[in-house]
C-alpha positions in Angstrom: -6.4 12.0 20.5 -7.6 11.8 16.9 -5.6 13.4 14.1 -7.7 14.5 11.1 -5.7 14.6 7.9 -8.4 15.9 5.7 -11.0 13.1 6.2 -14.4 13.4 4.5 -16.3 10.7 6.4 -17.2 12.7 9.5 -14.5 11.3 11.7 -13.6 14.6 13.3 -17.2 15.4 14.1 -17.8 12.0 15.6 -14.7 12.4 17.8 -15.7 15.8 19.0 -19.2 14.7 19.8 -17.6 12.2 22.2 -15.3 14.8 23.8 -12.2 13.4 22.0 -9.5 15.9 21.2 -9.1 16.5 17.5 -5.9 17.8 15.9 -5.9 18.9 12.3 -2.8 17.9 10.3 -1.5 20.7 8.1 -0.6 18.1 5.5 -2.3 14.9 4.2 -0.9 11.4 4.6 -0.5 8.9 7.5 2.9 10.0 8.6 2.2 13.7 8.4 -0.7 13.0 10.7 1.4 11.1 13.1 4.0 13.9 13.2 1.2 16.4 13.9 -0.3 14.3 16.6 2.9 13.4 18.4 4.2 16.9 18.2 1.1 18.1 20.0 0.4 15.5 22.7 2.2 16.0 26.0 2.7 12.4 27.1 6.2 10.8 27.5 5.1 7.4 26.0 3.6 7.2 22.6 2.0 4.7 20.3 -0.8 4.6 17.7 -3.2 2.2 16.0 -5.0 2.2 12.7 -8.8 2.8 12.8 -9.6 -0.9 12.4 -7.1 -2.2 15.0 -7.5 -2.6 18.8 -5.5 -1.7 21.9 -6.0 -3.8 25.1 -6.4 -1.2 27.8 -6.0 -3.8 30.6 -2.5 -4.7 29.4 -1.2 -1.2 28.9 -0.4 -0.2 32.5 1.9 -3.2 33.0 3.7 -2.5 29.7 4.2 1.1 30.7 5.6 0.2 34.0 8.0 -2.3 32.5 9.1 0.2 29.8 10.7 2.7 32.2 14.3 1.5 31.6 14.2 1.4 27.8 13.5 3.5 24.8 11.1 1.2 23.0 9.1 -1.7 24.4 7.5 -4.1 22.0 6.0 -7.6 22.0 3.5 -9.9 20.5 0.4 -8.8 18.6 -2.8 -10.7 18.1 -4.4 -11.0 14.7 -8.1 -10.9 14.4 -10.5 -11.2 11.4 -12.9 -8.6 10.1 -15.5 -9.7 12.8 -13.0 -9.4 15.6 -12.5 -13.1 16.1 -9.0 -14.3 17.2 -6.9 -15.8 14.4 -3.4 -16.1 15.9 -0.6 -14.3 17.7 2.6 -13.1 16.1 5.9 -12.4 18.0 8.3 -9.8 16.7 11.9 -10.8 16.4 14.4 -10.5 19.3 16.2 -7.2 19.6 19.6 -8.7 18.5 18.0 -9.9 15.3 16.0 -6.8 14.3 18.6 -4.8 12.4 20.0 -7.9 10.6 16.5 -8.7 9.4 15.8 -5.2 8.3 19.1 -5.1 6.3 18.2 -8.5 4.7 15.0 -7.0 3.4 12.5 -8.1 6.1 10.3 -6.0 8.4 10.2 -8.2 11.6 8.5 -5.8 14.0 4.8 -5.0 14.2 4.0 -1.4 15.2 0.8 -2.2 17.0 2.7 -3.9 19.8 5.1 -1.0 20.5 5.4 1.8 23.0 8.2 4.3 22.5 9.4 7.3 24.5 9.0 10.8 23.2 12.8 11.2 23.0 12.9 8.6 20.3 10.4 10.5 18.2 12.2 13.8 18.7 15.6 12.3 18.2 14.6 10.9 14.8 12.8 14.1 13.8 9.6 12.1 13.5 8.4 10.1 10.5 9.3 10.5 6.9 6.3 12.2 5.4 7.2 11.3 1.9 6.3 7.7 2.6 2.8 6.3 2.1 3.0 2.8 3.5 6.2 1.8 5.3 7.2 4.9 7.3 6.9 2.9 10.5 9.5 0.3 9.3 11.8 3.2 8.3 11.3 4.7 11.7 12.3 1.6 13.6 15.2 1.0 11.2 16.5 4.5 11.9 16.0 4.0 15.6 18.2 0.9 15.5 20.9 2.7 13.5 20.9 5.5 16.2 21.4 3.0 19.0 17.9 3.3 20.5 17.3 0.7 23.2 14.6 -1.8 22.2 13.3 -4.3 24.7 10.9 -7.1 23.9 8.3 -8.3 26.3 6.6 -11.2 24.6 3.4 -11.4 26.5 0.7 -10.4 27.1 -0.1 -8.7 23.7 -1.2 -5.1 24.0 -2.9 -4.8 20.6 -4.7 -6.6 17.8 -4.2 -6.2 14.1 -7.4 -6.7 12.1 -7.1 -8.7 8.8 -9.6 -7.7 6.1 -9.6 -7.2 2.3 -10.1 -3.4 2.6 -7.0 -2.7 4.6 -4.3 -0.5 3.1 -1.7 -3.2 2.9 -4.1 -5.4 0.9 -5.5 -2.8 -1.4 -2.1 -1.4 -2.3 0.1 -4.5 -1.9 2.3 -3.9 -5.0 2.9 -0.2 -4.2 3.7 -1.1 -0.6 6.2 -3.7 -1.8 7.9 -1.2 -4.1 8.2 1.4 -1.4 9.6 -1.2 1.0 12.2 -2.2 -1.6 13.2 1.5 -2.1 13.5 2.0 1.6 15.8 -1.1 1.9 18.0 0.2 -0.9 18.2 3.7 0.6 19.4 2.3 3.9 22.0 0.2 2.1 20.4 -3.1 3.0 19.7 -6.4 1.1 22.9 -8.3 1.9 22.0 -11.6 3.4 25.0 -13.1 5.2 24.8 -16.2 7.3 24.1 -14.1 10.4 20.9 -12.8 8.7 19.7 -16.3 7.9 20.4 -17.4 11.4 18.3 -14.5 12.7 15.5 -15.4 10.3 15.7 -19.0 11.5 15.4 -17.9 15.1 12.6 -15.6 14.4 10.5 -18.1 12.4 11.3 -20.9 14.9 9.9 -18.7 17.7 6.7 -18.4 15.7 6.5 -22.0 14.6 3.7 -22.9 17.0 1.8 -19.7 16.0 1.8 -20.8 12.4 0.0 -24.0 13.4 -2.5 -22.0 15.4 -3.1 -19.7 12.5 -3.7 -22.7 10.2 -6.2 -24.4 12.6 -8.0 -21.2 13.4 -8.5 -20.5 9.7 -10.1 -23.9 9.4 -12.3 -23.2 12.4 -13.4 -19.8 11.1 -13.8 -20.8 7.4 -14.7 -24.4 7.6 -11.7 -25.3 5.5 -8.0 -25.8 6.0 -5.9 -23.0 4.5 -2.9 -20.8 5.2 -3.2 -17.0 5.1 -1.0 -15.0 2.8 2.4 -14.0 4.1 1.6 -12.4 7.5 4.7 -13.8 9.2 6.9 -10.9 8.1 4.8 -7.9 7.0 6.5 -5.9 4.3 8.8 -8.8 3.4 10.2 -8.8 -0.2 10.4 -12.6 -0.8 
């Protein structure tokens, strides 16, 4: 399914020409489009990707089978460059650490690696359409507050997140950070007790080898050694 939220680049026509179902959102904005799409589709299990990201079709059947006894299944996500070349993998935090890290001002879960049951979407009344950038983080935070069961299956990854200068999070980094800070404040977060620092240590420790891979792959792809900018915790206010 493709949801058209007022695009002007011919997306809807291209989709229809390939027999893809097109749903028109009554309102503009990413999260209004998601609400329109998920309210229309009939499947029990839901997910979405941005136009420049990828889903691994070969990995989805196993993930769906393993997701039967939970509300949300999530795991690792690959990062690729603008040309689709592998850069590194990134593992979301363990379920016990997610809410602590959200309250501490971090967003330790990548949406591209998630599958969630329709009851989660309906129970939370969908996404906050007033948000422009971090409605997915708000969605997962609310899910945790409502006792939704999240299960992490680290591998294999089911999706790839494409890094390029034109992506929304790069073009509007400051506005995204401000919206993230406002979301944290609205949820009553920001306190960073010892338990939050321990959760952060566990999370970063689990990704330690991936930081090394990221650094080396950047050298392979660019011909020079460098670290990419802050992709270990998207949306982090550090």
